C-alpha positions in Angstrom: 0.0 0.1 -0.1 1.0 3.8 -0.8 1.5 6.2 2.0 -1.0 7.8 0.1 -3.5 5.2 0.5 -2.6 4.4 4.1 -3.2 7.6 4.9 -6.2 8.0 3.6 -7.4 4.5 4.8 -6.2 5.1 8.1 -8.3 8.8 8.5 -11.8 6.6 7.3 -11.4 4.3 9.6 -10.6 6.5 12.2 -13.7 8.8 10.9 -15.8 5.4 11.2 -14.7 4.7 14.8 -15.7 8.0 15.6 -19.0 8.1 14.1 -19.8 4.7 15.1 -18.9 5.8 18.7 -21.5 8.8 18.3 -23.8 6.6 16.8 -23.3 4.1 20.3 -23.8 7.4 22.6 -27.6 8.5 20.6 -28.8 5.2 20.7 -27.7 3.8 24.2 -29.4 4.1 27.0 -30.6 7.7 27.7 -30.7 8.9 31.4 -33.9 9.1 33.2 -35.1 12.5 33.1 -38.5 12.2 35.5 -38.2 13.9 38.4 -37.5 12.5 42.1 -40.4 12.5 44.4 -39.8 13.2 48.1 -43.4 12.7 49.7 -43.4 14.1 53.5 -46.2 14.1 55.7 -46.5 14.8 59.7 -49.4 13.3 61.5 -52.4 15.3 63.2 -51.0 18.7 62.0 -53.8 21.4 61.3 -53.9 23.6 58.4 -52.8 27.0 60.3 -49.8 25.2 62.4 -47.3 27.0 60.5 -45.8 30.1 60.6 -45.9 30.9 57.2 -49.9 31.0 57.7 -49.7 34.1 60.2 -49.5 31.8 63.2 -47.2 33.7 65.7 -47.3 31.5 67.8 -44.9 29.1 66.4 -41.7 29.0 64.5 -41.8 26.6 61.1 -38.2 27.6 59.0 -38.3 24.6 57.0 -42.1 24.4 56.2 -42.0 28.1 55.4 -38.5 27.7 53.2 -40.6 25.1 51.3 -43.9 26.4 51.0 -41.6 29.9 49.9 -40.4 28.2 46.9 -43.7 26.7 45.6 -47.2 26.9 46.0 -49.6 26.4 49.3 -53.0 25.4 48.8 -55.0 27.4 51.7 -58.2 25.0 51.4 -57.0 20.8 51.6 -58.9 18.6 53.3 -58.1 14.9 54.6 -60.4 12.2 53.0 -61.2 11.6 56.6 -59.7 12.9 60.1 -57.9 9.9 61.1 -55.1 8.2 60.9 -55.5 4.6 58.9 -58.6 5.7 56.6 -57.2 9.1 55.8 -53.2 7.3 55.1 -55.1 4.2 53.1 -56.7 7.5 50.5 -53.0 8.9 50.1 -51.9 5.1 49.3 -54.9 4.3 46.8 -56.3 7.8 45.8 -59.8 6.2 46.9 -62.4 6.9 50.3 -62.0 5.2 53.0 -65.8 3.9 52.5 -64.4 2.3 49.4 -63.2 -0.6 51.8 -65.8 -0.3 54.4 -63.8 1.8 57.0 -64.8 5.0 58.8 -62.5 5.2 61.8 -59.1 3.4 62.6 -60.7 0.4 64.6 -62.2 -1.0 61.1 -58.5 -2.0 60.4 -58.6 -5.6 60.4 -61.9 -5.9 58.6 -61.2 -3.3 55.7 -62.0 -4.8 52.7 -58.5 -4.0 50.6 -58.7 -5.9 46.8 -55.5 -7.0 45.4 -56.6 -4.6 42.6 -56.1 -2.0 45.1 -52.8 -3.0 46.3 -51.6 -3.3 42.5 -52.5 -0.1 41.7 -51.1 1.7 45.2 -49.2 4.3 44.7 -46.1 2.4 45.6 -46.6 -0.4 43.5 -46.9 2.3 40.6 -44.1 3.7 40.6 -42.1 0.7 41.5 -43.6 -0.8 38.3 -42.5 2.4 36.5 -38.9 1.7 37.1 -38.4 4.2 40.1 -36.4 3.2 43.7 -39.3 3.5 45.9 -39.2 3.7 49.6 -40.9 4.3 52.8 -39.4 5.7 56.0 -41.6 6.2 59.5 -45.2 5.6 61.0 -47.4 3.4 58.8 -50.7 2.9 60.0 -52.5 1.3 57.1 -55.5 -1.2 56.9 -54.4 -4.6 58.1 -54.1 -6.2 55.0 -51.8 -3.3 53.4 -49.6 -2.5 57.1 -46.8 -4.0 55.3 -45.0 -1.6 53.2 -43.6 -4.1 50.9 -47.2 -5.6 49.9 -47.5 -2.1 48.6 -44.4 -1.9 46.8 -41.9 0.2 49.1 -38.9 -1.4 50.5 -38.8 -0.2 54.4 -36.3 2.3 55.2 -36.7 2.5 58.8 -39.2 2.0 61.3 -38.4 5.1 63.6 -40.5 8.3 62.5 -38.5 10.7 64.8 -35.4 12.2 64.4 -34.3 8.4 63.1 -36.4 8.6 59.9 -34.4 12.4 59.4 -31.1 11.1 59.4 -32.0 7.9 57.2 -33.8 9.8 54.9 -30.5 12.2 54.7 -28.8 9.7 54.0 -30.8 7.6 51.6 -30.6 10.9 49.6 -27.0 11.4 49.4 -26.4 8.1 48.3 -26.2 6.9 45.0 -29.1 6.7 42.5 -29.0 4.8 39.3 -32.7 5.9 38.8 -35.5 8.1 39.9 -36.7 7.8 43.7 -40.2 8.2 45.3 -39.3 9.0 48.8 -42.4 8.6 51.4 -41.5 10.0 54.6 -44.2 9.6 57.2 -43.6 11.4 60.3 -44.9 11.0 63.8 -45.7 14.8 65.7 -47.4 16.4 66.2 -49.7 13.5 67.1 -47.8 13.7 70.7 -50.0 16.2 71.6 -52.6 13.3 72.0 -51.2 12.6 74.9 -51.5 15.7 77.5 -55.4 15.1 77.6 -55.2 11.1 77.6 -52.5 11.4 80.7 -54.2 14.4 82.2 -57.4 12.1 82.5 -55.2 9.2 84.0 -54.0 11.7 86.7 -57.6 12.6 87.4 -58.1 8.6 88.1 -55.4 8.1 90.2 -53.6 6.7 87.1 -50.1 6.4 86.3 -49.5 8.3 82.5 -48.7 6.1 79.6 -45.2 5.0 79.4 -44.8 5.1 75.6 -42.4 7.2 73.8 -45.2 9.4 72.5 -46.4 10.2 75.9 -43.2 10.7 77.4 -42.0 13.2 74.4 -45.5 15.2 75.3 -44.5 15.1 79.0 -40.8 16.4 78.4 -42.9 19.1 76.6 -45.2 19.7 79.6 -42.4 19.8 82.0 -41.0 22.9 80.5 -43.6 24.9 81.8 -44.3 22.6 84.6 -41.0 23.6 85.7 -42.2 27.7 86.0 -42.7 28.6 89.6 -46.3 30.6 88.4 -47.9 28.5 85.6 -50.5 31.3 85.4 -48.0 33.6 84.5 -46.2 31.4 82.2 -49.1 30.7 80.7 -50.1 34.3 80.3 -46.7 35.1 79.0 -46.3 32.4 77.0 -49.7 30.5 75.5 -51.6 31.3 72.5 -55.1 32.5 73.5 -57.6 30.4 73.3 -59.5 30.8 69.8 -62.6 32.7 69.0 -64.3 29.7 68.4 -63.9 28.0 71.6 -67.1 27.6 72.9 -69.8 25.3 71.8 -71.5 26.2 68.9 -75.6 27.2 68.1 -77.3 23.2 67.5 -74.3 21.2 67.3 -75.6 17.9 65.9 -75.9 16.0 68.7 -73.7 13.1 67.3 -70.6 15.0 68.1 -71.2 14.5 71.7 -72.6 11.3 72.1 -70.2 9.5 69.3 -67.1 11.2 69.1 -66.8 13.0 72.5 -68.2 10.5 75.3 -67.1 7.8 72.9 -63.7 8.1 75.1 -63.9 9.4 78.6 -60.7 11.5 78.7 -62.4 13.7 75.7 -65.9 14.3 77.9 -64.0 14.7 80.6 -61.8 18.1 79.2 -64.7 19.4 77.5 -66.1 19.4 80.9 -63.1 20.5 83.4 -60.4 21.9 81.6 -60.1 25.4 82.8 -59.2 28.2 80.3 -54.9 28.2 81.4 -55.0 24.1 80.6 -56.8 24.8 77.0 -54.1 27.5 76.5 -51.2 24.9 77.6 -52.4 22.3 75.4 -52.3 24.7 72.3 -48.5 26.0 73.5 -47.4 22.0 74.3 -49.2 21.6 70.1 -46.9 24.9 69.0 -43.9 23.2 70.5 -44.4 19.2 69.3 -45.0 20.8 65.4 -41.8 22.9 65.5 -40.1 19.9 67.3 -41.2 17.9 63.5 -40.4 21.1 61.3 -36.9 20.9 62.6 -36.8 16.8 61.5 -38.1 18.0 58.1 -35.5 20.5 57.2 -32.6 17.8 57.9 -34.3 16.1 55.1 -34.5 19.3 52.6 -31.4 20.3 53.6 -30.1 16.6 52.5 -31.7 17.7 49.3 -29.3 20.7 48.7 -26.3 19.0 49.7 -27.1 16.4 47.1 -27.3 18.9 44.2 -31.1 17.5 43.9 -33.3 20.4 44.1 -33.8 21.0 40.6 -34.7 17.7 39.5 -37.6 17.0 42.5 -41.1 17.7 43.4 -41.5 17.8 46.8 -45.2 17.8 48.6 -45.7 18.1 51.6 -49.2 17.6 53.8 -50.6 16.1 57.2 -52.7 12.9 57.4 -55.5 15.4 59.5 -55.5 18.1 61.9 -56.6 18.6 65.6 -59.3 20.1 67.4 -56.2 22.5 68.9 -59.2 23.6 71.6 -62.0 24.7 69.1 -65.2 24.1 70.7 -63.4 22.9 73.6 -62.0 19.7 71.6 -58.5 18.2 70.8 -57.7 15.6 68.9 -59.3 15.1 65.6 -62.1 12.5 64.3 -64.6 15.4 64.0 -66.1 17.0 60.6 -64.7 20.7 62.2 -62.3 22.6 60.1 -59.7 21.9 62.8 -59.6 18.4 62.1 -60.0 17.9 58.4 -58.1 21.1 57.1 -54.4 20.0 56.4 -51.6 22.3 55.2 -50.8 21.1 51.4 -47.4 22.5 50.1 -45.4 21.8 46.3 -42.4 22.4 45.5 -40.3 21.6 42.0 -37.7 24.4 41.2 -38.1 25.7 37.5 -41.4 24.2 37.4 -43.8 25.3 39.9 -44.1 28.9 40.6 -42.9 30.2 44.4 -44.1 31.7 46.8 -47.8 31.5 45.4 -50.9 31.2 48.1 -53.7 29.5 46.4 -56.9 30.3 48.6 -59.7 29.3 46.1 -59.2 26.0 44.7 -60.5 23.0 46.7 -57.7 20.0 47.0 -58.1 16.5 48.6 -55.3 15.3 49.6 -56.3 11.5 49.3 -57.6 11.4 46.5 -55.6 14.6 44.2 -52.2 13.4 45.0 -51.3 10.2 43.4 -53.1 11.6 40.1 -50.5 13.9 40.8 -47.8 12.6 41.0 -48.3 10.2 38.2 -48.8 13.1 36.0 -45.4 14.8 37.4 -44.0 11.0 36.6 -45.7 10.6 33.2 -47.3 7.6 34.6 -50.5 6.8 33.6 -53.3 7.0 36.9 -55.0 4.1 37.3 -58.9 4.8 35.7 -61.7 5.4 38.3 -60.5 7.2 40.5 -62.3 10.6 41.7 -59.1 12.4 42.8 -57.5 15.5 40.2 -54.1 16.5 39.0 -52.7 19.5 41.0 -50.1 20.2 38.5 -52.2 23.1 36.3 -52.7 24.8 39.2 -49.3 24.5 40.7 -47.8 25.6 37.4 -50.9 28.4 36.9 -52.0 26.4 33.6 -55.5 26.0 32.8 -57.0 26.8 36.3 -60.5 28.0 35.2 -62.2 24.4 35.3 -61.7 22.9 39.1 -64.2 20.7 41.1 -67.0 22.0 42.7 -66.9 21.0 45.9 -64.9 18.7 48.3 -65.9 15.4 50.2 -64.6 14.2 53.9 -65.5 10.8 55.4 -65.5 10.8 59.3 -67.1 7.5 61.1 -70.5 8.6 61.7 -70.9 11.3 59.0 -70.4 12.9 56.1 -69.0 16.4 54.9 -69.3 18.6 51.4 -67.7 21.9 51.3 -68.6 23.8 48.6 -66.6 26.8 48.8 -68.3 29.3 50.6 -70.8 26.8 52.7 -70.1 23.3 54.7 -72.6 20.3 54.5 -72.4 17.9 57.1 -74.6 15.4 57.9 -74.5 12.5 61.0 -76.2 9.6 61.6 -77.9 9.9 64.5 -79.2 12.4 67.1 -80.8 15.7 67.2 -79.6 18.3 64.3 -78.2 15.4 61.9 -77.7 18.6 59.6 -75.3 21.1 59.8 -74.9 24.3 57.6 -72.4 26.3 57.9 -71.9 29.7 56.2 -67.6 29.9 56.1 -67.4 33.4 55.0 -69.1 34.7 57.9 -68.8 32.2 60.2 -64.9 30.4 59.8 -65.5 29.4 63.4 -68.2 27.5 62.7 -70.4 28.5 65.7 -73.9 28.6 64.1 -76.0 25.9 62.2 -78.1 27.6 59.4 -79.7 23.8 58.6 -82.8 24.8 59.9 -82.7 29.0 59.2 -85.6 29.5 56.7 -83.2 32.0 54.5 -80.9 29.0 53.7 -83.5 26.3 52.9 -82.3 26.3 48.6 -78.6 26.1 49.6 -79.5 23.5 52.5 -81.6 21.5 49.8 -78.5 22.0 47.1 -75.8 20.6 49.2 -78.0 17.5 50.4 -78.6 16.9 46.8 -74.6 17.3 45.5 -73.8 14.9 48.7 -76.7 12.6 47.7 -75.4 12.3 44.3 -72.1 11.7 45.7 -72.9 8.9 47.7 -74.5 7.2 44.9 -71.9 7.8 42.6 -68.7 6.0 44.3 -71.2 3.7 45.8 -70.9 4.7 49.4 -72.9 1.9 50.9 -72.2 3.1 55.1 -73.5 7.0 54.1 -76.0 5.3 51.6 -77.8 4.1 54.9 -78.3 8.0 56.5 -77.8 10.6 54.1 -81.0 11.4 52.4 -81.7 14.3 50.0 -85.4 14.8 51.7 -84.0 15.0 55.3 
């Protein structure tokens, strides 16, 4: 071969190799551009328990920072104001009545089907190629209480500082595909034990000995160390809310089946002083600050790992707490403090920052699954009532939205159309409750028997009846009647 031919052949070979390598690079596996998903949930945190909502009695810098980076929905509601039914909805996009569930005690007999398991959040994302991980409190119906059955690898059973640290370690680790991390924190749920333990002491019994109780007691001890507890309350504790009193024509079922169902609830509604209620509110604030600090660890790890720009973050709570409204604590009832929850979405570059949506009605249990599927490019299972929040979060095509939102409880149903809120309970006097939330945000006046509101009452009755029939809610079907 002549020298010129050799040079030409060699050059051609080099060009061919380069083109081949470029073709391999083009035709080979592409990086997965789908977003990571970080879902953070607290337990028993009502919508007003963040300083970014204007609550000056606590400081939640982590959640405030998250809200500032995205959108905060002011009108988000839980599907049921207790743990297990609400958490079922968050995992499946179904109302708890779909499995015959109204309260935590229905867990063992809840009719969870294999299809529901296969179409739950973890399984959907696992099948779509996501690394699916769950950490913290579970508390789901018995058939799905093992997170591996619903598509997750168990990160940790710790729902406190240990969860925050485990999440941070996971986030900073190596990831060969996008992840879906479900972080379920326990607090401020420990507030439950303030009333429980106070009642126990009134019966000459010792406080509960579990970590939830001990955590609550440790916070309370900070106030007890004060030489003058009344002076401590006056200086440090939030005032009583405007709706601390008992509402006019409150449904009798609330007393019979919610308050009197647990002796400690009846005891505190009757016996607690104003100072005790204010101290309860103070402890609730401190427990919320505790979980905010843990959430901050998780959010910091995301930034340190350089993943903020490719991670959709959603924060909510499974339900609220009555926080002394209507002389109640705990949850279960259909009052706003119990069913309205925080809901924040953040995704840098996609979701507008610093937005507060106080117009659109959100169901955290129904809307979470369609929203996550939308962002991940996953087909949403058929037959769900939820709606993707992506158009609202990205401020696109927001004119059409739902007209009402529904919440269920163990003995009642709630339908809210924005200004008006209608509740019906299964027994007792004054079974129906109609509230004008614009004029009466504290829910102190029941308008169900006021003549001027007959048409509004009838409309809400019919909307609820149509919903019950549409979704096949056999529990409510026995007592929800448009002709009540």
